[in-house]
PDB file of N, CA, C and O in Angstrom:
ATOM      1  N   MET A   1     -21.382  17.464  18.466  1.00  0.00           N
ATOM      2  CA  MET A   1     -19.947  17.331  18.345  1.00  0.00           C
ATOM      3  C   MET A   1     -19.753  16.368  19.354  1.00  0.00           C
ATOM      4  O   MET A   1     -20.315  16.512  20.440  1.00  0.00           O
ATOM      5  N   LYS A   2     -18.889  15.225  19.081  1.00  0.00           N
ATOM      6  CA  LYS A   2     -18.564  14.191  19.596  1.00  0.00           C
ATOM      7  C   LYS A   2     -17.007  14.176  20.274  1.00  0.00           C
ATOM      8  O   LYS A   2     -16.005  14.685  19.773  1.00  0.00           O
ATOM      9  N   TRP A   3     -17.100  13.433  21.574  1.00  0.00           N
ATOM     10  CA  TRP A   3     -16.053  13.912  22.394  1.00  0.00           C
ATOM     11  C   TRP A   3     -15.680  12.772  22.592  1.00  0.00           C
ATOM     12  O   TRP A   3     -16.487  11.974  23.069  1.00  0.00           O
ATOM     13  N   TYR A   4     -13.916  12.233  22.185  1.00  0.00           N
ATOM     14  CA  TYR A   4     -12.995  10.846  23.210  1.00  0.00           C
ATOM     15  C   TYR A   4     -12.632  11.832  24.385  1.00  0.00           C
ATOM     16  O   TYR A   4     -12.157  12.967  24.331  1.00  0.00           O
ATOM     17  N   ILE A   5     -12.996  11.064  25.458  1.00  0.00           N
ATOM     18  CA  ILE A   5     -12.508  11.232  26.534  1.00  0.00           C
ATOM     19  C   ILE A   5     -11.646   9.964  27.309  1.00  0.00           C
ATOM     20  O   ILE A   5     -12.209   8.968  27.762  1.00  0.00           O
ATOM     21  N   GLY A   6     -10.310  10.180  27.363  1.00  0.00           N
ATOM     22  CA  GLY A   6      -9.219   8.813  27.551  1.00  0.00           C
ATOM     23  C   GLY A   6      -9.365   9.039  29.102  1.00  0.00           C
ATOM     24  O   GLY A   6      -9.765  10.071  29.641  1.00  0.00           O
ATOM     25  N   LEU A   7      -8.831   7.485  29.918  1.00  0.00           N
ATOM     26  CA  LEU A   7      -8.665   7.916  31.145  1.00  0.00           C
ATOM     27  C   LEU A   7      -7.119   7.053  31.508  1.00  0.00           C
ATOM     28  O   LEU A   7      -6.852   5.900  31.168  1.00  0.00           O
ATOM     29  N   ALA A   8      -6.091   8.165  32.424  1.00  0.00           N
ATOM     30  CA  ALA A   8      -4.939   7.277  32.645  1.00  0.00           C
ATOM     31  C   ALA A   8      -4.829   6.209  33.424  1.00  0.00           C
ATOM     32  O   ALA A   8      -5.682   6.483  34.268  1.00  0.00           O
ATOM     33  N   LYS A   9      -4.363   5.135  33.755  1.00  0.00           N
ATOM     34  CA  LYS A   9      -4.415   4.205  34.492  1.00  0.00           C
ATOM     35  C   LYS A   9      -4.794   4.703  36.163  1.00  0.00           C
ATOM     36  O   LYS A   9      -5.695   4.314  36.906  1.00  0.00           O
ATOM     37  N   ARG A  10      -3.639   5.777  36.393  1.00  0.00           N
ATOM     38  CA  ARG A  10      -4.524   6.146  37.546  1.00  0.00           C
ATOM     39  C   ARG A  10      -5.474   6.681  37.834  1.00  0.00           C
ATOM     40  O   ARG A  10      -5.872   6.580  38.994  1.00  0.00           O
ATOM     41  N   ALA A  11      -5.922   7.163  37.239  1.00  0.00           N
ATOM     42  CA  ALA A  11      -6.985   7.768  36.981  1.00  0.00           C
ATOM     43  C   ALA A  11      -8.666   6.724  36.934  1.00  0.00           C
ATOM     44  O   ALA A  11      -9.728   7.030  37.476  1.00  0.00           O
ATOM     45  N   ASP A  12      -8.474   5.949  36.411  1.00  0.00           N
ATOM     46  CA  ASP A  12      -9.254   4.760  36.730  1.00  0.00           C
ATOM     47  C   ASP A  12      -9.065   4.555  37.667  1.00  0.00           C
ATOM     48  O   ASP A  12      -9.912   4.952  38.467  1.00  0.00           O
ATOM     49  N   ALA A  13      -7.952   3.870  38.172  1.00  0.00           N
ATOM     50  CA  ALA A  13      -7.763   3.019  39.357  1.00  0.00           C
ATOM     51  C   ALA A  13      -8.517   3.823  40.735  1.00  0.00           C
ATOM     52  O   ALA A  13      -8.960   3.174  41.684  1.00  0.00           O
ATOM     53  N   PHE A  14      -8.587   5.609  40.647  1.00  0.00           N
ATOM     54  CA  PHE A  14      -9.166   6.296  41.627  1.00  0.00           C
ATOM     55  C   PHE A  14     -10.309   6.008  41.394  1.00  0.00           C
ATOM     56  O   PHE A  14     -10.902   5.836  42.459  1.00  0.00           O
ATOM     57  N   ILE A  15     -11.081   5.829  40.346  1.00  0.00           N
ATOM     58  CA  ILE A  15     -12.706   6.236  40.178  1.00  0.00           C
ATOM     59  C   ILE A  15     -13.437   4.492  40.543  1.00  0.00           C
ATOM     60  O   ILE A  15     -14.577   4.067  40.727  1.00  0.00           O
ATOM     61  N   ASN A  16     -12.352   4.014  40.515  1.00  0.00           N
ATOM     62  CA  ASN A  16     -13.149   2.563  40.505  1.00  0.00           C
ATOM     63  C   ASN A  16     -12.560   1.961  41.898  1.00  0.00           C
ATOM     64  O   ASN A  16     -12.913   0.827  42.222  1.00  0.00           O
ATOM     65  N   LYS A  17     -11.838   2.559  42.571  1.00  0.00           N
ATOM     66  CA  LYS A  17     -11.731   2.369  43.977  1.00  0.00           C
ATOM     67  C   LYS A  17     -12.584   3.065  45.217  1.00  0.00           C
ATOM     68  O   LYS A  17     -12.793   2.611  46.343  1.00  0.00           O
ATOM     69  N   ASN A  18     -13.082   4.543  44.526  1.00  0.00           N
ATOM     70  CA  ASN A  18     -14.078   5.000  45.596  1.00  0.00           C
ATOM     71  C   ASN A  18     -15.128   4.698  44.955  1.00  0.00           C
ATOM     72  O   ASN A  18     -15.871   4.866  45.922  1.00  0.00           O
ATOM     73  N   GLY A  19     -15.923   4.349  44.028  1.00  0.00           N
ATOM     74  CA  GLY A  19     -17.523   3.882  43.841  1.00  0.00           C
ATOM     75  C   GLY A  19     -17.588   4.826  43.000  1.00  0.00           C
ATOM     76  O   GLY A  19     -18.780   5.114  42.888  1.00  0.00           O
ATOM     77  N   ILE A  20     -16.722   5.716  42.093  1.00  0.00           N
ATOM     78  CA  ILE A  20     -16.976   7.082  41.630  1.00  0.00           C
ATOM     79  C   ILE A  20     -17.748   6.401  40.154  1.00  0.00           C
ATOM     80  O   ILE A  20     -17.168   5.588  39.435  1.00  0.00           O
ATOM     81  N   SER A  21     -19.004   6.863  39.919  1.00  0.00           N
ATOM     82  CA  SER A  21     -19.166   6.547  37.992  1.00  0.00           C
ATOM     83  C   SER A  21     -18.577   7.293  37.216  1.00  0.00           C
ATOM     84  O   SER A  21     -18.259   8.457  37.458  1.00  0.00           O
ATOM     85  N   LYS A  22     -18.321   6.519  35.924  1.00  0.00           N
ATOM     86  CA  LYS A  22     -17.273   7.356  34.907  1.00  0.00           C
ATOM     87  C   LYS A  22     -18.486   8.376  34.649  1.00  0.00           C
ATOM     88  O   LYS A  22     -18.179   9.561  34.785  1.00  0.00           O
ATOM     89  N   GLU A  23     -19.819   8.100  34.297  1.00  0.00           N
ATOM     90  CA  GLU A  23     -20.463   9.125  33.870  1.00  0.00           C
ATOM     91  C   GLU A  23     -20.878  10.895  34.554  1.00  0.00           C
ATOM     92  O   GLU A  23     -21.388  11.917  34.095  1.00  0.00           O
ATOM     93  N   GLN A  24     -20.231  10.397  36.035  1.00  0.00           N
ATOM     94  CA  GLN A  24     -20.274  11.879  36.860  1.00  0.00           C
ATOM     95  C   GLN A  24     -18.864  12.483  36.439  1.00  0.00           C
ATOM     96  O   GLN A  24     -18.623  13.665  36.684  1.00  0.00           O
ATOM     97  N   ILE A  25     -17.893  11.635  35.778  1.00  0.00           N
ATOM     98  CA  ILE A  25     -16.698  12.015  35.538  1.00  0.00           C
ATOM     99  C   ILE A  25     -17.046  13.027  34.237  1.00  0.00           C
ATOM    100  O   ILE A  25     -16.970  14.254  34.173  1.00  0.00           O
ATOM    101  N   PHE A  26     -17.517  11.895  33.076  1.00  0.00           N
ATOM    102  CA  PHE A  26     -18.252  12.837  32.216  1.00  0.00           C
ATOM    103  C   PHE A  26     -18.631  13.774  31.933  1.00  0.00           C
ATOM    104  O   PHE A  26     -18.098  14.476  31.074  1.00  0.00           O
ATOM    105  N   SER A  27     -19.828  14.128  32.660  1.00  0.00           N
ATOM    106  CA  SER A  27     -20.496  15.090  33.156  1.00  0.00           C
ATOM    107  C   SER A  27     -19.506  16.306  33.473  1.00  0.00           C
ATOM    108  O   SER A  27     -19.773  17.298  32.796  1.00  0.00           O
ATOM    109  N   ILE A  28     -18.809  16.404  34.036  1.00  0.00           N
ATOM    110  CA  ILE A  28     -17.703  17.220  34.646  1.00  0.00           C
ATOM    111  C   ILE A  28     -17.097  17.627  33.415  1.00  0.00           C
ATOM    112  O   ILE A  28     -17.420  18.676  32.856  1.00  0.00           O
ATOM    113  N   ILE A  29     -16.458  17.047  33.086  1.00  0.00           N
ATOM    114  CA  ILE A  29     -16.087  17.205  31.510  1.00  0.00           C
ATOM    115  C   ILE A  29     -16.409  17.960  30.563  1.00  0.00           C
ATOM    116  O   ILE A  29     -15.720  18.841  30.049  1.00  0.00           O
ATOM    117  N   GLY A  30     -17.741  17.554  30.239  1.00  0.00           N
ATOM    118  CA  GLY A  30     -18.728  17.918  29.421  1.00  0.00           C
ATOM    119  C   GLY A  30     -18.927  19.109  29.660  1.00  0.00           C
ATOM    120  O   GLY A  30     -18.910  19.873  28.695  1.00  0.00           O
ATOM    121  N   ASP A  31     -19.235  19.781  31.315  1.00  0.00           N
ATOM    122  CA  ASP A  31     -19.371  20.658  31.338  1.00  0.00           C
ATOM    123  C   ASP A  31     -17.975  21.969  31.368  1.00  0.00           C
ATOM    124  O   ASP A  31     -18.218  23.172  31.452  1.00  0.00           O
ATOM    125  N   ALA A  32     -16.893  21.523  31.299  1.00  0.00           N
ATOM    126  CA  ALA A  32     -15.532  22.104  31.197  1.00  0.00           C
ATOM    127  C   ALA A  32     -15.566  22.224  29.774  1.00  0.00           C
ATOM    128  O   ALA A  32     -14.881  23.224  29.559  1.00  0.00           O
ATOM    129  N   ILE A  33     -16.098  21.636  28.323  1.00  0.00           N
ATOM    130  CA  ILE A  33     -15.942  21.602  27.012  1.00  0.00           C
ATOM    131  C   ILE A  33     -17.380  22.825  27.135  1.00  0.00           C
ATOM    132  O   ILE A  33     -17.335  23.744  26.317  1.00  0.00           O
ATOM    133  N   ARG A  34     -18.276  22.810  27.871  1.00  0.00           N
ATOM    134  CA  ARG A  34     -19.020  24.096  27.239  1.00  0.00           C
ATOM    135  C   ARG A  34     -18.618  24.809  27.661  1.00  0.00           C
ATOM    136  O   ARG A  34     -18.992  25.819  27.066  1.00  0.00           O
ATOM    137  N   ASN A  35     -17.703  25.164  28.776  1.00  0.00           N
ATOM    138  CA  ASN A  35     -17.546  26.371  29.392  1.00  0.00           C
ATOM    139  C   ASN A  35     -16.833  27.197  28.211  1.00  0.00           C
ATOM    140  O   ASN A  35     -17.156  28.276  27.714  1.00  0.00           O
ATOM    141  N   PHE A  36     -15.414  26.067  27.831  1.00  0.00           N
ATOM    142  CA  PHE A  36     -14.644  26.701  26.611  1.00  0.00           C
ATOM    143  C   PHE A  36     -15.324  26.623  25.206  1.00  0.00           C
ATOM    144  O   PHE A  36     -14.656  26.687  24.175  1.00  0.00           O
ATOM    145  N   GLN A  37     -16.961  26.454  25.213  1.00  0.00           N
ATOM    146  CA  GLN A  37     -16.885  26.979  23.851  1.00  0.00           C
ATOM    147  C   GLN A  37     -18.096  28.349  23.889  1.00  0.00           C
ATOM    148  O   GLN A  37     -18.951  28.700  23.076  1.00  0.00           O
ATOM    149  N   GLY A  38     -17.650  28.921  25.343  1.00  0.00           N
ATOM    150  CA  GLY A  38     -18.533  30.159  25.749  1.00  0.00           C
ATOM    151  C   GLY A  38     -20.182  30.097  25.715  1.00  0.00           C
ATOM    152  O   GLY A  38     -21.043  30.771  25.151  1.00  0.00           O
ATOM    153  N   GLU A  39     -20.205  28.598  26.873  1.00  0.00           N
ATOM    154  CA  GLU A  39     -21.626  28.358  27.768  1.00  0.00           C
ATOM    155  C   GLU A  39     -21.586  28.963  28.828  1.00  0.00           C
ATOM    156  O   GLU A  39     -20.448  28.734  29.239  1.00  0.00           O
ATOM    157  N   VAL A  40     -22.153  29.676  29.645  1.00  0.00           N
ATOM    158  CA  VAL A  40     -22.297  29.584  31.333  1.00  0.00           C
ATOM    159  C   VAL A  40     -22.723  28.625  31.821  1.00  0.00           C
ATOM    160  O   VAL A  40     -23.915  28.344  31.701  1.00  0.00           O
ATOM    161  N   VAL A  41     -21.729  27.736  32.616  1.00  0.00           N
ATOM    162  CA  VAL A  41     -21.838  26.543  32.890  1.00  0.00           C
ATOM    163  C   VAL A  41     -20.925  26.830  34.420  1.00  0.00           C
ATOM    164  O   VAL A  41     -19.875  27.466  34.327  1.00  0.00           O
ATOM    165  N   SER A  42     -21.451  26.258  35.994  1.00  0.00           N
ATOM    166  CA  SER A  42     -20.619  26.606  36.546  1.00  0.00           C
ATOM    167  C   SER A  42     -19.387  25.132  36.868  1.00  0.00           C
ATOM    168  O   SER A  42     -19.762  24.039  37.293  1.00  0.00           O
ATOM    169  N   VAL A  43     -18.298  25.395  36.620  1.00  0.00           N
ATOM    170  CA  VAL A  43     -17.404  24.661  36.986  1.00  0.00           C
ATOM    171  C   VAL A  43     -16.108  25.360  37.206  1.00  0.00           C
ATOM    172  O   VAL A  43     -15.725  26.419  36.710  1.00  0.00           O
ATOM    173  N   ASP A  44     -15.727  24.858  37.735  1.00  0.00           N
ATOM    174  CA  ASP A  44     -14.395  25.396  38.620  1.00  0.00           C
ATOM    175  C   ASP A  44     -12.805  25.054  37.584  1.00  0.00           C
ATOM    176  O   ASP A  44     -12.081  24.122  37.932  1.00  0.00           O
ATOM    177  N   ILE A  45     -12.579  25.586  36.824  1.00  0.00           N
ATOM    178  CA  ILE A  45     -11.547  24.950  35.854  1.00  0.00           C
ATOM    179  C   ILE A  45     -10.049  26.194  35.137  1.00  0.00           C
ATOM    180  O   ILE A  45      -9.997  27.096  34.301  1.00  0.00           O
ATOM    181  N   LYS A  46      -9.302  25.675  35.856  1.00  0.00           N
ATOM    182  CA  LYS A  46      -8.065  26.647  35.732  1.00  0.00           C
ATOM    183  C   LYS A  46      -6.836  26.329  35.147  1.00  0.00           C
ATOM    184  O   LYS A  46      -6.415  25.225  35.493  1.00  0.00           O
ATOM    185  N   LYS A  47      -6.250  26.846  34.501  1.00  0.00           N
ATOM    186  CA  LYS A  47      -4.996  26.519  33.163  1.00  0.00           C
ATOM    187  C   LYS A  47      -3.842  25.717  34.096  1.00  0.00           C
ATOM    188  O   LYS A  47      -3.767  26.687  34.850  1.00  0.00           O
ATOM    189  N   MET A  48      -3.210  25.093  34.484  1.00  0.00           N
ATOM    190  CA  MET A  48      -1.965  24.815  34.877  1.00  0.00           C
ATOM    191  C   MET A  48      -0.492  25.750  34.540  1.00  0.00           C
ATOM    192  O   MET A  48      -0.262  26.400  33.520  1.00  0.00           O
ATOM    193  N   LYS A  49       0.458  25.561  35.844  1.00  0.00           N
ATOM    194  CA  LYS A  49       1.490  26.304  35.232  1.00  0.00           C
ATOM    195  C   LYS A  49       2.776  25.429  35.466  1.00  0.00           C
ATOM    196  O   LYS A  49       2.497  24.266  35.757  1.00  0.00           O
ATOM    197  N   GLY A  50       4.142  25.719  35.407  1.00  0.00           N
ATOM    198  CA  GLY A  50       4.996  25.028  35.642  1.00  0.00           C
ATOM    199  C   GLY A  50       5.380  23.493  34.877  1.00  0.00           C
ATOM    200  O   GLY A  50       5.651  23.102  33.742  1.00  0.00           O
ATOM    201  N   GLU A  51       5.208  22.866  36.350  1.00  0.00           N
ATOM    202  CA  GLU A  51       5.743  21.275  35.605  1.00  0.00           C
ATOM    203  C   GLU A  51       4.203  20.910  34.466  1.00  0.00           C
ATOM    204  O   GLU A  51       4.143  20.533  33.296  1.00  0.00           O
ATOM    205  N   TRP A  52       3.290  21.192  35.337  1.00  0.00           N
ATOM    206  CA  TRP A  52       1.573  20.993  34.655  1.00  0.00           C
ATOM    207  C   TRP A  52       1.464  21.803  32.988  1.00  0.00           C
ATOM    208  O   TRP A  52       0.459  21.856  32.279  1.00  0.00           O
ATOM    209  N   GLU A  53       2.508  22.234  32.762  1.00  0.00           N
ATOM    210  CA  GLU A  53       1.740  23.357  31.453  1.00  0.00           C
ATOM    211  C   GLU A  53       1.159  22.725  30.797  1.00  0.00           C
ATOM    212  O   GLU A  53       1.423  21.524  30.841  1.00  0.00           O
ATOM    213  N   GLY A  54       0.137  23.166  29.906  1.00  0.00           N
ATOM    214  CA  GLY A  54      -0.432  22.202  28.934  1.00  0.00           C
ATOM    215  C   GLY A  54      -1.525  21.820  29.503  1.00  0.00           C
ATOM    216  O   GLY A  54      -2.381  21.586  28.650  1.00  0.00           O
ATOM    217  N   PHE A  55      -2.102  21.549  31.199  1.00  0.00           N
ATOM    218  CA  PHE A  55      -2.812  20.671  31.539  1.00  0.00           C
ATOM    219  C   PHE A  55      -4.272  21.830  32.370  1.00  0.00           C
ATOM    220  O   PHE A  55      -4.224  23.038  32.600  1.00  0.00           O
ATOM    221  N   TYR A  56      -4.991  21.207  32.532  1.00  0.00           N
ATOM    222  CA  TYR A  56      -5.969  21.567  33.386  1.00  0.00           C
ATOM    223  C   TYR A  56      -6.543  21.388  34.998  1.00  0.00           C
ATOM    224  O   TYR A  56      -6.549  20.213  35.364  1.00  0.00           O
ATOM    225  N   ARG A  57      -6.945  22.218  35.841  1.00  0.00           N
ATOM    226  CA  ARG A  57      -7.145  21.360  36.826  1.00  0.00           C
ATOM    227  C   ARG A  57      -8.890  21.790  36.877  1.00  0.00           C
ATOM    228  O   ARG A  57      -9.282  22.900  36.519  1.00  0.00           O
ATOM    229  N   ILE A  58      -9.792  20.731  37.371  1.00  0.00           N
ATOM    230  CA  ILE A  58     -10.627  21.181  37.694  1.00  0.00           C
ATOM    231  C   ILE A  58     -11.322  20.198  39.180  1.00  0.00           C
ATOM    232  O   ILE A  58     -11.268  19.058  39.640  1.00  0.00           O
ATOM    233  N   ARG A  59     -11.927  21.473  39.466  1.00  0.00           N
ATOM    234  CA  ARG A  59     -12.151  21.204  40.820  1.00  0.00           C
ATOM    235  C   ARG A  59     -13.835  21.053  41.056  1.00  0.00           C
ATOM    236  O   ARG A  59     -14.747  21.698  40.538  1.00  0.00           O
ATOM    237  N   LYS A  60     -13.884  19.775  42.196  1.00  0.00           N
ATOM    238  CA  LYS A  60     -15.291  19.482  42.186  1.00  0.00           C
ATOM    239  C   LYS A  60     -15.448  18.842  43.315  1.00  0.00           C
ATOM    240  O   LYS A  60     -15.039  17.694  43.485  1.00  0.00           O
ATOM    241  N   GLY A  61     -16.036  19.502  44.158  1.00  0.00           N
ATOM    242  CA  GLY A  61     -16.140  19.154  45.410  1.00  0.00           C
ATOM    243  C   GLY A  61     -14.630  18.997  46.362  1.00  0.00           C
ATOM    244  O   GLY A  61     -13.868  19.919  46.654  1.00  0.00           O
ATOM    245  N   LYS A  62     -14.467  17.294  46.782  1.00  0.00           N
ATOM    246  CA  LYS A  62     -12.993  17.389  47.255  1.00  0.00           C
ATOM    247  C   LYS A  62     -12.063  16.502  46.173  1.00  0.00           C
ATOM    248  O   LYS A  62     -10.964  16.000  46.407  1.00  0.00           O
ATOM    249  N   TRP A  63     -12.908  16.452  44.783  1.00  0.00           N
ATOM    250  CA  TRP A  63     -12.223  15.777  43.911  1.00  0.00           C
ATOM    251  C   TRP A  63     -11.561  16.906  42.991  1.00  0.00           C
ATOM    252  O   TRP A  63     -12.046  17.920  42.487  1.00  0.00           O
ATOM    253  N   ARG A  64     -10.003  16.245  42.950  1.00  0.00           N
ATOM    254  CA  ARG A  64      -9.192  17.309  41.719  1.00  0.00           C
ATOM    255  C   ARG A  64      -9.270  16.329  40.480  1.00  0.00           C
ATOM    256  O   ARG A  64      -9.290  15.101  40.562  1.00  0.00           O
ATOM    257  N   MET A  65      -9.303  16.938  39.536  1.00  0.00           N
ATOM    258  CA  MET A  65      -9.191  16.374  38.188  1.00  0.00           C
ATOM    259  C   MET A  65      -7.834  16.936  36.985  1.00  0.00           C
ATOM    260  O   MET A  65      -8.163  17.807  36.179  1.00  0.00           O
ATOM    261  N   ILE A  66      -6.681  16.507  36.950  1.00  0.00           N
ATOM    262  CA  ILE A  66      -5.769  17.250  36.037  1.00  0.00           C
ATOM    263  C   ILE A  66      -6.247  16.494  34.682  1.00  0.00           C
ATOM    264  O   ILE A  66      -6.106  15.276  34.577  1.00  0.00           O
ATOM    265  N   VAL A  67      -6.772  17.218  33.736  1.00  0.00           N
ATOM    266  CA  VAL A  67      -7.210  17.112  32.154  1.00  0.00           C
ATOM    267  C   VAL A  67      -6.316  17.828  30.957  1.00  0.00           C
ATOM    268  O   VAL A  67      -5.853  18.964  31.065  1.00  0.00           O
ATOM    269  N   ALA A  68      -6.189  17.173  30.066  1.00  0.00           N
ATOM    270  CA  ALA A  68      -5.654  17.831  29.122  1.00  0.00           C
ATOM    271  C   ALA A  68      -6.785  17.956  27.897  1.00  0.00           C
ATOM    272  O   ALA A  68      -7.412  16.925  27.651  1.00  0.00           O
ATOM    273  N   PHE A  69      -7.096  19.197  27.084  1.00  0.00           N
ATOM    274  CA  PHE A  69      -7.673  18.832  25.844  1.00  0.00           C
ATOM    275  C   PHE A  69      -7.441  18.789  24.307  1.00  0.00           C
ATOM    276  O   PHE A  69      -6.456  19.361  23.840  1.00  0.00           O
ATOM    277  N   ASP A  70      -8.004  18.365  23.793  1.00  0.00           N
ATOM    278  CA  ASP A  70      -6.929  18.612  22.262  1.00  0.00           C
ATOM    279  C   ASP A  70      -8.500  19.296  21.844  1.00  0.00           C
ATOM    280  O   ASP A  70      -9.476  18.547  21.801  1.00  0.00           O
ATOM    281  N   PHE A  71      -8.619  20.605  21.579  1.00  0.00           N
ATOM    282  CA  PHE A  71      -9.426  20.709  20.588  1.00  0.00           C
ATOM    283  C   PHE A  71      -9.332  21.034  19.047  1.00  0.00           C
ATOM    284  O   PHE A  71     -10.306  21.684  18.667  1.00  0.00           O
ATOM    285  N   ASP A  72      -8.518  20.781  18.177  1.00  0.00           N
ATOM    286  CA  ASP A  72      -8.598  20.276  17.368  1.00  0.00           C
ATOM    287  C   ASP A  72      -8.973  18.791  16.696  1.00  0.00           C
ATOM    288  O   ASP A  72      -9.226  18.539  15.518  1.00  0.00           O
ATOM    289  N   ASN A  73      -8.928  17.974  17.746  1.00  0.00           N
ATOM    290  CA  ASN A  73      -8.873  16.622  17.612  1.00  0.00           C
ATOM    291  C   ASN A  73     -10.040  16.015  18.567  1.00  0.00           C
ATOM    292  O   ASN A  73     -10.313  14.816  18.497  1.00  0.00           O
ATOM    293  N   SER A  74     -10.787  16.974  19.553  1.00  0.00           N
ATOM    294  CA  SER A  74     -11.813  16.714  20.017  1.00  0.00           C
ATOM    295  C   SER A  74     -11.762  15.618  20.842  1.00  0.00           C
ATOM    296  O   SER A  74     -12.530  14.667  20.698  1.00  0.00           O
ATOM    297  N   SER A  75     -10.491  15.698  22.131  1.00  0.00           N
ATOM    298  CA  SER A  75     -10.513  14.651  22.857  1.00  0.00           C
ATOM    299  C   SER A  75      -9.978  15.148  23.707  1.00  0.00           C
ATOM    300  O   SER A  75      -9.456  16.245  23.506  1.00  0.00           O
ATOM    301  N   VAL A  76      -9.901  14.491  25.060  1.00  0.00           N
ATOM    302  CA  VAL A  76      -9.452  14.686  26.212  1.00  0.00           C
ATOM    303  C   VAL A  76      -8.926  13.667  26.679  1.00  0.00           C
ATOM    304  O   VAL A  76      -8.983  12.512  26.256  1.00  0.00           O
ATOM    305  N   PHE A  77      -8.313  14.151  27.713  1.00  0.00           N
ATOM    306  CA  PHE A  77      -7.316  13.040  28.456  1.00  0.00           C
ATOM    307  C   PHE A  77      -6.873  13.266  30.157  1.00  0.00           C
ATOM    308  O   PHE A  77      -5.976  13.985  30.598  1.00  0.00           O
ATOM    309  N   VAL A  78      -7.792  12.428  30.879  1.00  0.00           N
ATOM    310  CA  VAL A  78      -7.486  12.703  32.158  1.00  0.00           C
ATOM    311  C   VAL A  78      -6.573  11.898  32.496  1.00  0.00           C
ATOM    312  O   VAL A  78      -6.601  10.693  32.244  1.00  0.00           O
ATOM    313  N   GLU A  79      -5.464  12.623  33.243  1.00  0.00           N
ATOM    314  CA  GLU A  79      -4.648  11.713  33.759  1.00  0.00           C
ATOM    315  C   GLU A  79      -4.391  11.935  35.000  1.00  0.00           C
ATOM    316  O   GLU A  79      -3.593  11.366  35.744  1.00  0.00           O
ATOM    317  N   ASP A  80      -5.119  12.810  35.196  1.00  0.00           N
ATOM    318  CA  ASP A  80      -5.380  11.902  37.115  1.00  0.00           C
ATOM    319  C   ASP A  80      -6.271  12.733  37.784  1.00  0.00           C
ATOM    320  O   ASP A  80      -6.445  13.921  37.512  1.00  0.00           O
ATOM    321  N   VAL A  81      -7.107  11.799  39.085  1.00  0.00           N
ATOM    322  CA  VAL A  81      -8.331  12.692  39.505  1.00  0.00           C
ATOM    323  C   VAL A  81      -7.914  12.054  41.418  1.00  0.00           C
ATOM    324  O   VAL A  81      -7.724  10.840  41.499  1.00  0.00           O
ATOM    325  N   ASP A  82      -7.855  12.510  42.162  1.00  0.00           N
ATOM    326  CA  ASP A  82      -7.755  12.455  43.376  1.00  0.00           C
ATOM    327  C   ASP A  82      -8.196  13.776  44.406  1.00  0.00           C
ATOM    328  O   ASP A  82      -8.562  14.916  44.118  1.00  0.00           O
ATOM    329  N   TRP A  83      -8.011  13.162  45.605  1.00  0.00           N
ATOM    330  CA  TRP A  83      -8.587  14.262  46.580  1.00  0.00           C
ATOM    331  C   TRP A  83      -7.336  15.070  46.323  1.00  0.00           C
ATOM    332  O   TRP A  83      -6.158  14.983  45.976  1.00  0.00           O
ATOM    333  N   ARG A  84      -8.699  16.274  46.861  1.00  0.00           N
ATOM    334  CA  ARG A  84      -7.831  17.869  47.598  1.00  0.00           C
ATOM    335  C   ARG A  84      -6.709  16.871  48.272  1.00  0.00           C
ATOM    336  O   ARG A  84      -6.765  15.714  48.688  1.00  0.00           O
ATOM    337  N   GLY A  85      -5.474  18.036  48.169  1.00  0.00           N
ATOM    338  CA  GLY A  85      -4.226  17.517  48.720  1.00  0.00           C
ATOM    339  C   GLY A  85      -3.461  16.588  48.167  1.00  0.00           C
ATOM    340  O   GLY A  85      -2.243  16.767  48.165  1.00  0.00           O
ATOM    341  N   ASN A  86      -3.991  15.480  47.620  1.00  0.00           N
ATOM    342  CA  ASN A  86      -3.047  14.506  47.307  1.00  0.00           C
ATOM    343  C   ASN A  86      -2.871  14.242  46.130  1.00  0.00           C
ATOM    344  O   ASN A  86      -2.497  13.108  45.831  1.00  0.00           O
ATOM    345  N   ILE A  87      -3.157  15.509  44.848  1.00  0.00           N
ATOM    346  CA  ILE A  87      -3.321  15.425  43.506  1.00  0.00           C
ATOM    347  C   ILE A  87      -1.692  16.253  42.824  1.00  0.00           C
ATOM    348  O   ILE A  87      -1.070  15.842  41.844  1.00  0.00           O
ATOM    349  N   TYR A  88      -1.414  17.162  43.468  1.00  0.00           N
ATOM    350  CA  TYR A  88      -0.391  17.576  42.762  1.00  0.00           C
ATOM    351  C   TYR A  88       1.161  17.225  43.313  1.00  0.00           C
ATOM    352  O   TYR A  88       2.143  17.600  42.672  1.00  0.00           O
TER     353      TYR A  88
END
């Protein structure tokens, strides 16, 4: 199944500014999707609460990503990507 991945302007700016390849981001999101589908994948994902309800936090090294998954439409929206401590 093909998934659509959208990036917020802020997330895209961080990725470009820090020389991170979009393929790395897409690979991490792919791991998260496989995790939701029941595969055993090493990905640190947590459902957010409070102001970020409906989003998930994905942790990869010193990066943090705030992501919304729409399973009905097979789409993912990356709201923000930033360093640990700067994301929330």
